[in-house]
Jmol script that loads the backbone (N, CA, C; Angstrom):
load data "model"
ATOM      1  N   MET A   1     119.903  39.409  76.954  1.00  0.00           N
ATOM      2  CA  MET A   1     119.503  40.771  77.164  1.00  0.00           C
ATOM      3  C   MET A   1     119.973  41.167  78.609  1.00  0.00           C
ATOM      4  N   ASN A   2     120.624  42.369  78.590  1.00  0.00           N
ATOM      5  CA  ASN A   2     121.232  42.838  79.941  1.00  0.00           C
ATOM      6  C   ASN A   2     120.023  43.346  80.860  1.00  0.00           C
ATOM      7  N   THR A   3     120.335  43.629  82.122  1.00  0.00           N
ATOM      8  CA  THR A   3     119.406  44.016  83.088  1.00  0.00           C
ATOM      9  C   THR A   3     118.735  45.265  82.691  1.00  0.00           C
ATOM     10  N   LEU A   4     119.492  46.375  82.344  1.00  0.00           N
ATOM     11  CA  LEU A   4     118.990  47.635  82.090  1.00  0.00           C
ATOM     12  C   LEU A   4     118.059  47.493  80.727  1.00  0.00           C
ATOM     13  N   GLU A   5     118.432  46.749  79.705  1.00  0.00           N
ATOM     14  CA  GLU A   5     117.712  46.689  78.626  1.00  0.00           C
ATOM     15  C   GLU A   5     116.324  46.069  78.914  1.00  0.00           C
ATOM     16  N   GLN A   6     116.309  44.973  79.793  1.00  0.00           N
ATOM     17  CA  GLN A   6     115.036  44.289  80.113  1.00  0.00           C
ATOM     18  C   GLN A   6     114.149  45.351  81.003  1.00  0.00           C
ATOM     19  N   LYS A   7     114.756  46.103  81.836  1.00  0.00           N
ATOM     20  CA  LYS A   7     113.996  47.171  82.589  1.00  0.00           C
ATOM     21  C   LYS A   7     113.380  48.123  81.611  1.00  0.00           C
ATOM     22  N   LEU A   8     114.103  48.594  80.635  1.00  0.00           N
ATOM     23  CA  LEU A   8     113.463  49.490  79.578  1.00  0.00           C
ATOM     24  C   LEU A   8     112.408  48.869  78.806  1.00  0.00           C
ATOM     25  N   ASN A   9     112.526  47.488  78.496  1.00  0.00           N
ATOM     26  CA  ASN A   9     111.443  46.886  77.879  1.00  0.00           C
ATOM     27  C   ASN A   9     110.284  46.733  78.633  1.00  0.00           C
ATOM     28  N   ASP A  10     110.538  46.415  80.003  1.00  0.00           N
ATOM     29  CA  ASP A  10     109.333  46.398  80.922  1.00  0.00           C
ATOM     30  C   ASP A  10     108.406  47.687  81.071  1.00  0.00           C
ATOM     31  N   LEU A  11     109.101  48.861  80.702  1.00  0.00           N
ATOM     32  CA  LEU A  11     108.408  50.084  80.719  1.00  0.00           C
ATOM     33  C   LEU A  11     107.193  50.019  79.639  1.00  0.00           C
ATOM     34  N   ASP A  12     107.308  49.134  78.710  1.00  0.00           N
ATOM     35  CA  ASP A  12     106.121  49.052  77.666  1.00  0.00           C
ATOM     36  C   ASP A  12     104.902  48.508  78.300  1.00  0.00           C
ATOM     37  N   ASN A  13     104.973  47.987  79.468  1.00  0.00           N
ATOM     38  CA  ASN A  13     103.723  47.355  80.054  1.00  0.00           C
ATOM     39  C   ASN A  13     103.057  48.336  80.960  1.00  0.00           C
ATOM     40  N   VAL A  14     101.750  48.607  80.548  1.00  0.00           N
ATOM     41  CA  VAL A  14     100.987  49.659  81.201  1.00  0.00           C
ATOM     42  C   VAL A  14     100.884  49.362  82.786  1.00  0.00           C
ATOM     43  N   GLY A  15     101.222  50.334  83.530  1.00  0.00           N
ATOM     44  CA  GLY A  15     101.216  50.161  85.010  1.00  0.00           C
ATOM     45  C   GLY A  15     102.435  49.596  85.604  1.00  0.00           C
ATOM     46  N   ALA A  16     103.486  49.240  84.780  1.00  0.00           N
ATOM     47  CA  ALA A  16     104.614  48.717  85.283  1.00  0.00           C
ATOM     48  C   ALA A  16     105.494  49.662  86.293  1.00  0.00           C
ATOM     49  N   VAL A  17     106.022  49.171  87.274  1.00  0.00           N
ATOM     50  CA  VAL A  17     106.808  49.955  88.129  1.00  0.00           C
ATOM     51  C   VAL A  17     108.216  49.354  87.953  1.00  0.00           C
ATOM     52  N   VAL A  18     109.157  50.143  87.474  1.00  0.00           N
ATOM     53  CA  VAL A  18     110.519  49.646  87.193  1.00  0.00           C
ATOM     54  C   VAL A  18     111.480  50.419  88.059  1.00  0.00           C
ATOM     55  N   GLU A  19     112.260  49.735  88.921  1.00  0.00           N
ATOM     56  CA  GLU A  19     113.239  50.371  89.706  1.00  0.00           C
ATOM     57  C   GLU A  19     114.488  50.339  89.107  1.00  0.00           C
ATOM     58  N   LEU A  20     115.146  51.561  89.142  1.00  0.00           N
ATOM     59  CA  LEU A  20     116.493  51.642  88.584  1.00  0.00           C
ATOM     60  C   LEU A  20     117.567  51.857  89.729  1.00  0.00           C
ATOM     61  N   THR A  21     118.776  51.473  89.423  1.00  0.00           N
ATOM     62  CA  THR A  21     119.812  51.766  90.382  1.00  0.00           C
ATOM     63  C   THR A  21     120.241  53.303  90.216  1.00  0.00           C
ATOM     64  N   ALA A  22     120.931  53.881  91.001  1.00  0.00           N
ATOM     65  CA  ALA A  22     121.369  55.218  90.811  1.00  0.00           C
ATOM     66  C   ALA A  22     122.287  55.375  89.697  1.00  0.00           C
ATOM     67  N   GLU A  23     123.010  54.376  89.266  1.00  0.00           N
ATOM     68  CA  GLU A  23     123.895  54.364  88.170  1.00  0.00           C
ATOM     69  C   GLU A  23     123.118  54.304  86.849  1.00  0.00           C
ATOM     70  N   GLU A  24     122.043  53.387  86.777  1.00  0.00           N
ATOM     71  CA  GLU A  24     121.307  53.355  85.641  1.00  0.00           C
ATOM     72  C   GLU A  24     120.540  54.634  85.475  1.00  0.00           C
ATOM     73  N   ALA A  25     119.948  55.336  86.454  1.00  0.00           N
ATOM     74  CA  ALA A  25     119.320  56.518  86.251  1.00  0.00           C
ATOM     75  C   ALA A  25     120.172  57.596  85.768  1.00  0.00           C
ATOM     76  N   GLU A  26     121.301  57.704  86.208  1.00  0.00           N
ATOM     77  CA  GLU A  26     122.230  58.620  85.712  1.00  0.00           C
ATOM     78  C   GLU A  26     122.687  58.430  84.380  1.00  0.00           C
ATOM     79  N   MET A  27     122.858  57.174  83.988  1.00  0.00           N
ATOM     80  CA  MET A  27     123.154  56.801  82.599  1.00  0.00           C
ATOM     81  C   MET A  27     122.056  57.241  81.671  1.00  0.00           C
ATOM     82  N   LEU A  28     120.824  57.160  82.146  1.00  0.00           N
ATOM     83  CA  LEU A  28     119.812  57.636  81.356  1.00  0.00           C
ATOM     84  C   LEU A  28     119.353  59.126  81.399  1.00  0.00           C
ATOM     85  N   GLY A  29     120.090  59.812  82.229  1.00  0.00           N
ATOM     86  CA  GLY A  29     119.787  61.179  82.313  1.00  0.00           C
ATOM     87  C   GLY A  29     118.549  61.631  83.275  1.00  0.00           C
ATOM     88  N   LEU A  30     118.199  60.691  84.099  1.00  0.00           N
ATOM     89  CA  LEU A  30     117.077  60.830  84.974  1.00  0.00           C
ATOM     90  C   LEU A  30     117.487  61.372  86.243  1.00  0.00           C
ATOM     91  N   THR A  31     116.549  62.115  86.956  1.00  0.00           N
ATOM     92  CA  THR A  31     116.783  62.537  88.338  1.00  0.00           C
ATOM     93  C   THR A  31     116.564  61.382  89.309  1.00  0.00           C
ATOM     94  N   ILE A  32     117.218  61.455  90.455  1.00  0.00           N
ATOM     95  CA  ILE A  32     117.056  60.438  91.442  1.00  0.00           C
ATOM     96  C   ILE A  32     116.057  60.963  92.514  1.00  0.00           C
ATOM     97  N   GLU A  33     115.183  60.083  92.899  1.00  0.00           N
ATOM     98  CA  GLU A  33     114.166  60.445  93.923  1.00  0.00           C
ATOM     99  C   GLU A  33     114.693  60.484  95.176  1.00  0.00           C
ATOM    100  N   THR A  34     114.552  61.569  96.009  1.00  0.00           N
ATOM    101  CA  THR A  34     115.194  61.752  97.257  1.00  0.00           C
ATOM    102  C   THR A  34     114.212  61.901  98.430  1.00  0.00           C
ATOM    103  N   ALA A  35     112.941  61.547  98.167  1.00  0.00           N
ATOM    104  CA  ALA A  35     111.911  61.547  99.110  1.00  0.00           C
ATOM    105  C   ALA A  35     112.169  60.618 100.246  1.00  0.00           C
ATOM    106  N   GLU A  36     111.768  60.934 101.426  1.00  0.00           N
ATOM    107  CA  GLU A  36     112.002  60.098 102.548  1.00  0.00           C
ATOM    108  C   GLU A  36     111.066  58.960 102.822  1.00  0.00           C
ATOM    109  N   ASN A  37     109.853  59.029 102.093  1.00  0.00           N
ATOM    110  CA  ASN A  37     109.059  57.919 102.118  1.00  0.00           C
ATOM    111  C   ASN A  37     108.250  57.775 100.779  1.00  0.00           C
ATOM    112  N   GLU A  38     107.463  56.675 100.675  1.00  0.00           N
ATOM    113  CA  GLU A  38     106.800  56.517  99.423  1.00  0.00           C
ATOM    114  C   GLU A  38     105.673  57.579  99.188  1.00  0.00           C
ATOM    115  N   GLU A  39     105.070  57.969 100.249  1.00  0.00           N
ATOM    116  CA  GLU A  39     103.938  58.951 100.090  1.00  0.00           C
ATOM    117  C   GLU A  39     104.528  60.153  99.622  1.00  0.00           C
ATOM    118  N   ASP A  40     105.699  60.632 100.094  1.00  0.00           N
ATOM    119  CA  ASP A  40     106.213  61.912  99.645  1.00  0.00           C
ATOM    120  C   ASP A  40     106.613  61.782  98.214  1.00  0.00           C
ATOM    121  N   ALA A  41     107.186  60.610  97.817  1.00  0.00           N
ATOM    122  CA  ALA A  41     107.587  60.433  96.402  1.00  0.00           C
ATOM    123  C   ALA A  41     106.473  60.560  95.463  1.00  0.00           C
ATOM    124  N   LEU A  42     105.315  59.893  95.821  1.00  0.00           N
ATOM    125  CA  LEU A  42     104.135  59.876  94.946  1.00  0.00           C
ATOM    126  C   LEU A  42     103.557  61.318  94.926  1.00  0.00           C
ATOM    127  N   ASN A  43     103.579  61.990  95.999  1.00  0.00           N
ATOM    128  CA  ASN A  43     102.990  63.450  96.039  1.00  0.00           C
ATOM    129  C   ASN A  43     103.874  64.310  95.277  1.00  0.00           C
ATOM    130  N   ALA A  44     105.231  64.112  95.078  1.00  0.00           N
ATOM    131  CA  ALA A  44     106.152  65.008  94.503  1.00  0.00           C
ATOM    132  C   ALA A  44     105.888  65.148  92.927  1.00  0.00           C
ATOM    133  N   ARG A  45     105.111  64.166  92.332  1.00  0.00           N
ATOM    134  CA  ARG A  45     104.723  64.192  91.032  1.00  0.00           C
ATOM    135  C   ARG A  45     103.844  65.445  90.601  1.00  0.00           C
ATOM    136  N   PHE A  46     103.324  66.056  91.562  1.00  0.00           N
ATOM    137  CA  PHE A  46     102.410  67.162  91.419  1.00  0.00           C
ATOM    138  C   PHE A  46     103.259  68.568  91.586  1.00  0.00           C
ATOM    139  N   ASP A  47     104.378  68.409  92.094  1.00  0.00           N
ATOM    140  CA  ASP A  47     105.099  69.693  92.367  1.00  0.00           C
ATOM    141  C   ASP A  47     105.273  70.552  91.243  1.00  0.00           C
ATOM    142  N   GLU A  48     105.709  70.002  90.087  1.00  0.00           N
ATOM    143  CA  GLU A  48     105.934  70.889  88.849  1.00  0.00           C
ATOM    144  C   GLU A  48     104.696  71.490  88.409  1.00  0.00           C
ATOM    145  N   VAL A  49     103.599  70.864  88.537  1.00  0.00           N
ATOM    146  CA  VAL A  49     102.261  71.478  88.062  1.00  0.00           C
ATOM    147  C   VAL A  49     101.836  72.598  89.048  1.00  0.00           C
ATOM    148  N   GLU A  50     102.058  72.250  90.360  1.00  0.00           N
ATOM    149  CA  GLU A  50     101.619  73.343  91.368  1.00  0.00           C
ATOM    150  C   GLU A  50     102.576  74.630  91.259  1.00  0.00           C
ATOM    151  N   ASN A  51     103.820  74.268  91.144  1.00  0.00           N
ATOM    152  CA  ASN A  51     104.899  75.371  91.159  1.00  0.00           C
ATOM    153  C   ASN A  51     105.059  76.004  89.793  1.00  0.00           C
ATOM    154  N   GLY A  52     104.625  75.362  88.812  1.00  0.00           N
ATOM    155  CA  GLY A  52     105.022  75.859  87.358  1.00  0.00           C
ATOM    156  C   GLY A  52     104.218  77.045  87.052  1.00  0.00           C
TER     157      GLY A  52
END
end "model"
wireframe off; spacefill off
backbone 0.3
color backbone group
């Protein structure tokens, strides 16, 4: 099993945190997080709800 395939399988685990490379994220059509720190990244998950 290749690395990306294993990462996708890991997503089936509740609470799993899976890190992707920029290339993997692009391949999957995902956006890349550009927050300067972890707190900003976690808070960004509410942006769409607040701005929507």
